[in-house]
C-alpha positions in Angstrom: 128.7 72.6 107.0 125.3 73.4 105.4 124.3 75.9 103.8 120.6 77.6 102.9 118.9 79.6 100.3 118.0 82.9 101.4 117.0 86.0 99.9 119.6 89.1 99.5 120.1 92.3 98.2 122.9 93.5 96.5 123.1 97.2 96.2 125.1 99.2 92.9 125.4 102.6 92.1 124.5 103.6 88.6 124.3 106.9 86.6 121.5 107.4 84.6 120.9 109.6 81.6 119.2 112.7 81.0 115.6 110.7 80.0 115.9 108.1 82.7 116.8 110.6 85.5 113.4 112.8 83.8 111.4 109.5 84.0 112.6 108.6 87.5 111.7 112.0 89.0 108.5 111.5 87.8 107.8 108.3 88.9 109.2 108.9 92.1 106.7 112.0 92.4 103.7 109.5 91.7 104.6 107.1 94.0 105.3 110.0 96.8 101.8 111.1 95.6 100.3 107.1 96.3 101.5 106.9 99.2 100.1 110.6 101.0 96.7 109.9 99.4 96.5 106.3 100.4 97.8 107.4 103.8 95.4 111.0 104.2 91.9 108.2 103.3 93.4 105.2 105.8 93.3 108.4 108.4 90.2 110.1 107.5 88.0 106.4 107.5 89.4 105.5 110.7 89.1 109.7 112.4 85.3 109.7 110.7 84.2 105.8 110.3 86.3 104.3 112.5 86.6 101.7 110.0 90.2 100.3 108.4 91.4 100.4 105.1 92.4 97.2 103.7 95.5 96.9 100.9 92.8 95.8 98.3 90.6 98.9 99.1 93.3 101.2 98.4 94.2 99.1 95.4 90.6 99.6 93.8 91.4 103.7 94.5 94.2 103.7 93.1 92.7 102.4 89.9 90.2 105.1 90.0 93.0 107.8 90.5 94.3 106.8 87.1 90.6 107.3 85.9 90.4 110.6 87.2 91.6 113.4 84.6 92.3 115.4 87.6 95.1 112.3 88.4 95.7 110.7 84.8 99.2 111.5 85.2 99.5 108.2 87.8 99.5 106.5 84.3 102.7 107.7 83.2 104.7 105.5 85.2 104.7 101.8 85.8 102.0 100.5 88.0 104.5 98.0 89.7 105.8 101.6 91.8 102.7 102.6 92.8 101.2 99.1 94.1 104.2 98.5 96.1 104.3 102.1 97.6 100.9 100.8 98.8 102.2 97.7 100.0 104.9 99.6 102.1 102.4 101.5 103.6 100.2 98.5 104.3 103.3 97.4 105.7 104.0 100.5 108.4 100.6 99.9 109.4 101.0 96.4 110.5 104.1 97.7 112.0 102.2 100.6 114.2 99.4 98.3 115.0 101.7 95.5 116.6 103.7 98.7 118.6 107.1 98.1 116.5 107.2 101.8 115.5 105.2 104.8 115.3 102.0 106.3 113.2 102.9 106.4 109.4 104.2 109.7 108.5 103.7 111.6 104.8 106.7 111.6 102.6 107.7 115.0 101.9 109.9 115.8 98.6 113.6 116.4 99.7 113.1 115.3 103.1 114.1 111.8 102.7 115.3 109.4 100.0 113.0 108.9 97.0 112.8 105.7 95.9 110.6 103.3 93.6 110.3 99.5 93.7 110.0 97.3 90.3 108.5 93.5 90.3 109.8 90.8 88.5 106.9 91.9 85.7 108.2 95.6 85.6 112.1 95.0 84.3 113.8 92.8 82.2 117.6 91.3 82.9 119.3 90.3 79.6 122.9 89.4 79.3 124.2 91.7 82.9 122.0 94.4 82.2 118.3 95.7 83.7 116.2 97.7 82.4 113.4 99.3 83.7 109.8 99.4 82.7 108.9 102.1 80.0 112.9 102.9 79.2 114.6 101.6 76.4 118.0 101.9 77.6 119.7 99.9 80.3 120.5 101.5 83.5 124.7 102.6 83.7 125.1 100.2 86.8 128.8 99.7 88.3 128.9 96.2 88.9 131.1 96.7 92.2 130.5 93.3 92.9 129.0 90.2 90.9 125.6 88.7 91.6 125.8 85.2 92.3 126.5 82.4 90.2 122.9 81.9 87.9 121.1 84.6 90.5 117.8 86.0 88.8 116.4 89.0 90.6 113.0 89.1 91.6 112.7 92.6 92.5 114.7 95.6 92.2 114.2 99.1 93.4 115.6 102.2 92.4 116.0 105.2 95.0 117.9 108.8 94.8 119.7 109.9 98.0 119.7 113.8 98.9 123.4 113.4 97.7 121.7 113.1 94.4 123.1 109.9 94.3 121.1 107.0 92.5 121.4 103.6 93.7 120.0 100.0 92.5 118.7 97.1 95.0 119.0 93.8 93.4 117.0 91.3 95.2 118.0 87.4 94.7 117.8 84.3 96.1 121.5 83.4 96.6 122.9 79.6 98.4 124.9 80.8 101.7 127.2 78.5 103.1 127.7 78.4 106.6 130.9 79.0 108.4 132.6 76.2 110.2 131.5 75.7 114.0 133.5 76.7 116.3 134.1 76.8 120.1 134.6 80.1 120.7 132.6 82.7 122.2 132.3 86.5 122.5 130.8 89.0 124.8 130.7 92.3 123.2 130.5 96.0 125.5 129.7 98.5 123.4 131.1 102.3 124.3 132.2 105.8 123.4 135.8 106.1 124.5 136.7 101.8 122.5 133.3 101.7 119.8 133.0 98.1 121.1 135.1 96.1 123.8 135.3 92.4 123.6 135.9 89.8 126.0 139.2 88.9 124.8 140.7 91.7 126.1 140.6 93.7 122.3 139.3 97.3 122.2 138.1 98.1 119.0 138.6 102.2 118.7 136.2 104.7 117.3 136.3 106.2 113.9 134.2 109.1 115.4 133.7 109.8 111.9 130.8 112.4 112.0 133.9 114.4 114.2 136.5 114.1 112.0 134.0 116.1 109.6 132.5 118.5 112.0 133.8 121.2 110.3 133.1 120.6 107.2 129.4 119.8 108.2 130.1 123.3 110.4 130.8 125.3 107.1 128.7 123.3 105.0 125.2 124.0 107.9 126.2 127.9 107.8 126.1 128.4 104.1 122.8 127.0 103.8 121.3 129.2 106.5 122.8 132.3 104.6 121.0 131.3 101.5 117.2 132.6 100.4 114.9 130.7 100.5 113.4 128.9 97.3 116.1 130.0 95.7 118.7 128.1 93.0 121.7 128.7 95.8 119.9 127.0 98.5 119.2 124.3 96.6 122.7 124.2 95.9 123.9 124.6 99.5 121.4 121.9 100.9 123.6 119.2 98.4 126.5 120.0 99.2 125.5 119.5 102.7 124.1 116.2 101.6 127.2 115.1 100.3 129.1 115.7 103.8 126.4 113.2 105.4 126.7 110.6 103.2 130.0 110.4 103.2 130.1 110.4 107.2 127.4 107.4 106.7 129.4 105.6 104.0 132.4 105.4 106.1 130.7 104.2 109.3 128.6 101.8 107.5 132.1 100.5 105.9 134.1 100.0 109.4 130.8 98.1 110.7 130.4 96.4 107.8 133.8 94.9 108.4 134.2 94.5 112.0 130.3 92.6 112.0 131.8 90.5 109.3 135.0 89.9 111.2 132.9 88.8 114.4 130.4 86.5 112.9 133.2 84.5 111.5 135.6 84.2 114.3 132.9 83.2 117.0 129.8 80.5 117.0 127.9 82.8 119.8 128.4 86.6 120.5 126.8 88.2 123.1 126.0 91.6 123.5 123.6 94.0 125.4 120.3 94.7 124.8 120.6 98.8 124.6 117.7 101.7 124.6 119.4 103.7 122.2 116.4 105.7 121.9 116.3 106.9 125.8 119.9 106.9 126.0 120.0 109.9 123.1 117.9 111.7 125.4 121.3 112.4 127.1 121.8 115.7 125.4 125.7 115.4 126.5 126.1 112.1 124.4 123.5 112.3 121.9 126.0 113.2 119.2 128.6 110.7 120.4 125.7 107.6 120.8 124.5 108.9 117.4 127.9 108.3 115.8 128.6 105.1 116.8 125.1 103.4 116.1 125.2 100.5 118.0 121.8 99.6 116.7 122.8 99.8 113.2 125.8 97.4 114.5 123.6 95.3 116.3 121.4 94.7 113.3 124.6 93.7 110.8 125.3 90.9 113.7 122.0 89.5 114.0 121.2 89.0 110.0 124.8 87.7 109.6 124.7 85.4 112.5 121.3 84.0 110.6 123.1 83.9 107.1 126.2 82.0 108.5 124.9 79.3 111.4 126.1 81.8 114.3 124.0 83.0 117.1 123.6 86.5 118.6 122.2 86.4 122.0 121.1 89.9 123.9 121.8 90.7 127.3 119.1 92.3 129.3 119.9 96.1 129.6 119.1 96.1 133.2 122.1 93.3 134.2 125.0 95.5 136.0 127.7 94.1 133.7 130.1 97.3 134.5 129.5 96.6 138.6 129.7 92.8 138.9 133.2 91.3 139.5 133.9 88.6 136.7 136.1 86.5 138.8 134.2 86.4 141.9 130.7 87.6 141.0 131.0 90.5 143.5 128.6 93.1 143.2 129.6 96.6 143.6 126.8 99.4 145.2 128.0 101.8 142.8 130.3 102.4 139.7 130.7 105.9 138.0 131.6 106.6 134.6 134.5 108.3 135.6 135.9 105.1 137.2 138.3 103.3 134.6 140.0 100.9 136.3 138.9 99.2 140.1 140.2 96.2 142.2 137.6 94.0 143.9 138.0 92.8 147.6 138.8 89.3 145.9 142.2 90.7 144.8 141.3 90.6 140.9 142.8 94.0 139.4 140.0 95.0 136.6 139.3 97.3 133.4 135.7 98.5 133.3 134.6 97.3 130.1 136.9 94.4 129.8 135.5 92.9 132.9 131.9 94.1 131.2 132.4 92.1 128.5 133.2 89.2 129.9 130.5 89.5 132.4 128.1 90.0 129.2 130.0 86.4 127.7 128.7 84.8 131.1 125.4 86.0 131.1 125.1 85.4 127.6 125.7 81.7 127.7 123.6 81.4 130.8 120.4 82.8 128.3 121.3 80.3 126.0 121.0 77.1 128.5 118.5 78.9 131.1 116.6 79.7 128.0 115.5 83.6 129.9 116.4 86.7 130.6 119.4 87.7 133.3 118.4 90.5 135.3 119.9 91.8 138.9 118.1 89.9 141.8 116.1 91.8 144.0 117.3 93.3 147.6 
């Protein structure tokens, strides 16, 4: 059982003093301004001059903005978060050019999580306490779990979500010990009635976190809709609505983390479907349930945890007929409507629809590993 060094982030909640909260608010505003202005300049350069602006050019622009009397307030926060904003914009453009995401969007106050990244020269870490640049007192961090022994933070990201909660993400180098190798393989079929069905026959029930809090969510949305725009009461109602959404998101992530950790610990190979969630949520009848299931987030958790602990996650082509194929004889049915939950193959095998699909996904995943290619239905 070996181990390797990886970069890992630990996230904690902290409670700033009024002075720290005021300084962080100004920092968040400066970060948002630099990101939006750099995005506007890059868009203008491409539209009018057909020219791309590099990160180095954007950094020179930032120096000029600091010297401009109209924007000299950009010198108030530390330089690190402003440079990190330019790096984030560059990363967004890189993803766009590789066709992995859409064109970068402008950041609007109150519409997304505010964040600021501090590099190693912009904060101090002494005796288990973190002090950000241009601040006197260390942050009041609630250390829910300790950092790895001897870890030295190389970067921290401070954020404030729409519910008004402050978090700090600490990036460190950590030694991860791989799990003991095992012969167990697993196929995972995603669903809504059962969140996941495993090839072992186990069905993981769907907690439906959003549906449990739907009454509270609807009430908070009704209260918000009645408030006058721009008023203090509307801001308070928006904060209460954000608290409900935060509660739903926290419970969902906690459940998915526990499930993904268990599956990675118990199995050497995990086969999943390569689902196109973006297209599936276009079904207005199922969009809410699919979004609440958060299949994409679960897959991401499985993949990075498997990479950490020496496991393998393989994605089976989304067009593979896992539900229509008999896992015993391999016969493929012409159709399999969603309302059919159990069926019997002419070979005599009786199948639960989801368990049968999970078994087929497991077999297809092993075939992908053996052949090094996707598994798709044969052409007629």
